[in-house]
C-alpha positions in Angstrom: 170.7 1.0 142.9 168.5 1.0 145.9 164.8 1.6 145.7 163.9 4.4 146.9 160.9 6.5 145.6 161.3 9.4 147.6 164.3 10.6 145.7 162.1 10.8 142.8 161.8 14.3 142.4 160.6 15.9 139.3 164.1 17.5 138.6 165.7 14.0 138.9 162.9 12.5 136.2 163.8 15.9 133.9 167.5 15.3 134.1 166.6 11.0 133.3 164.9 12.0 130.2 167.3 14.5 128.9 170.4 12.3 129.2 168.7 9.0 128.0 166.2 10.4 125.5 166.9 8.2 122.7 166.3 5.1 125.1 163.6 6.5 126.3 161.8 7.4 122.9 163.0 4.1 122.1 161.4 2.4 124.6 158.1 4.6 123.9 157.9 3.6 120.3 158.6 -0.3 121.2 155.8 0.1 123.6 153.5 1.3 121.5 154.0 -1.1 118.4 153.3 -3.8 121.0 150.5 -2.1 122.5 148.8 -2.6 119.4 150.7 -5.6 117.8 150.3 -8.3 120.4 146.9 -9.2 121.5 147.4 -11.6 124.6 148.2 -10.7 128.2 151.8 -11.0 126.9 151.4 -7.5 126.3 150.9 -6.3 129.1 153.7 -8.6 130.8 155.9 -6.7 127.8 155.0 -3.3 128.5 155.8 -3.6 132.2 159.0 -4.8 131.4 159.7 -2.0 128.7 158.4 0.3 131.8 160.8 -1.4 134.5 163.5 -1.4 131.7 163.9 2.4 131.2 163.5 2.9 134.7 166.5 0.9 136.2 168.9 1.7 132.8 171.2 3.7 132.9 174.9 4.6 134.9 172.2 6.6 136.9 169.7 5.6 139.0 167.4 8.3 140.3 169.6 8.9 143.4 172.8 9.6 141.1 170.4 12.0 138.9 169.4 14.0 142.3 173.1 13.8 143.6 174.2 15.8 140.6 171.5 17.9 140.6 172.1 19.2 144.1 175.9 19.6 143.2 174.9 21.7 139.8 172.4 23.9 142.2 175.3 24.5 144.3 178.0 25.3 142.2 175.8 27.8 140.9 174.8 29.5 144.0 178.1 29.5 144.5 178.9 31.6 141.7 176.1 33.6 141.9 177.7 35.0 145.5 180.7 35.2 144.0 180.1 37.4 141.1 178.3 39.4 143.6 181.0 39.7 145.9 183.5 40.5 142.9 180.9 42.7 140.6 179.8 45.2 143.6 181.7 47.4 142.1 180.3 47.9 138.9 176.6 47.5 139.9 174.3 49.8 138.9 171.5 50.6 140.7 168.0 51.0 138.4 164.6 52.8 141.1 161.3 52.5 139.5 158.6 54.8 140.6 156.4 51.6 141.9 159.3 50.9 144.3 160.7 47.9 142.9 164.3 48.2 141.3 166.7 46.6 139.6 170.3 46.3 139.6 172.8 44.8 137.0 176.5 43.7 137.3 178.2 42.3 134.2 177.2 38.2 135.4 174.2 39.5 137.6 170.8 41.1 137.8 168.9 41.6 140.9 164.8 42.7 140.5 163.1 43.1 144.2 161.0 46.1 146.0 161.6 48.7 148.8 161.9 46.8 152.0 161.3 43.4 151.0 163.7 40.8 152.4 163.4 38.9 148.8 164.7 39.6 145.6 164.8 37.4 142.5 168.1 36.7 140.8 169.2 36.1 137.1 172.8 34.9 136.1 174.3 35.6 133.3 170.6 36.1 132.1 169.4 32.9 133.7 166.7 33.2 136.3 168.0 31.6 139.3 164.9 32.1 141.3 164.3 34.1 144.5 166.7 34.6 147.2 166.9 35.9 150.6 168.2 39.3 150.9 171.5 38.3 153.2 175.6 38.4 153.2 177.1 39.3 150.3 173.6 39.8 148.0 172.6 42.5 150.4 176.2 44.2 150.7 176.0 43.9 146.7 172.2 45.8 147.0 173.3 48.2 149.9 176.7 49.3 147.6 174.8 49.5 144.3 171.8 51.3 146.6 174.5 53.6 147.7 176.2 54.8 144.2 173.0 55.3 142.6 172.2 58.7 141.8 170.0 60.9 143.9 166.3 60.4 142.6 164.1 63.3 142.1 
């Protein structure tokens, strides 16, 4: 493991805490006990050792966790784009009076505003962020809009 603080993103730490929550909890309990019981400089040495141990613990470095997060994100984006291509024929377009629209397919829900270059996407009910309207997403929107009944 190499020391690379630039790769310590919030996502990497979040994944670390999810994977190693028992170790983190145990470390916090031991840390509190050490700080309450030990009255000398030794308590700060022990506290620092516990904190460093948790940071360096595990089969994963923070770099590894960051790489895993990137792979999951790429896989999700690929699944969303595949669903956009495969489910375009099943898309239901709903125009709202305020100029916004909602497109629903079996796995996707897109929310956007007419003329905007961005759309909010949810994949299987889970928010996937705001995406640019391009490629398969643009095709899905255009196909859904062309199939929609004319608005009065």
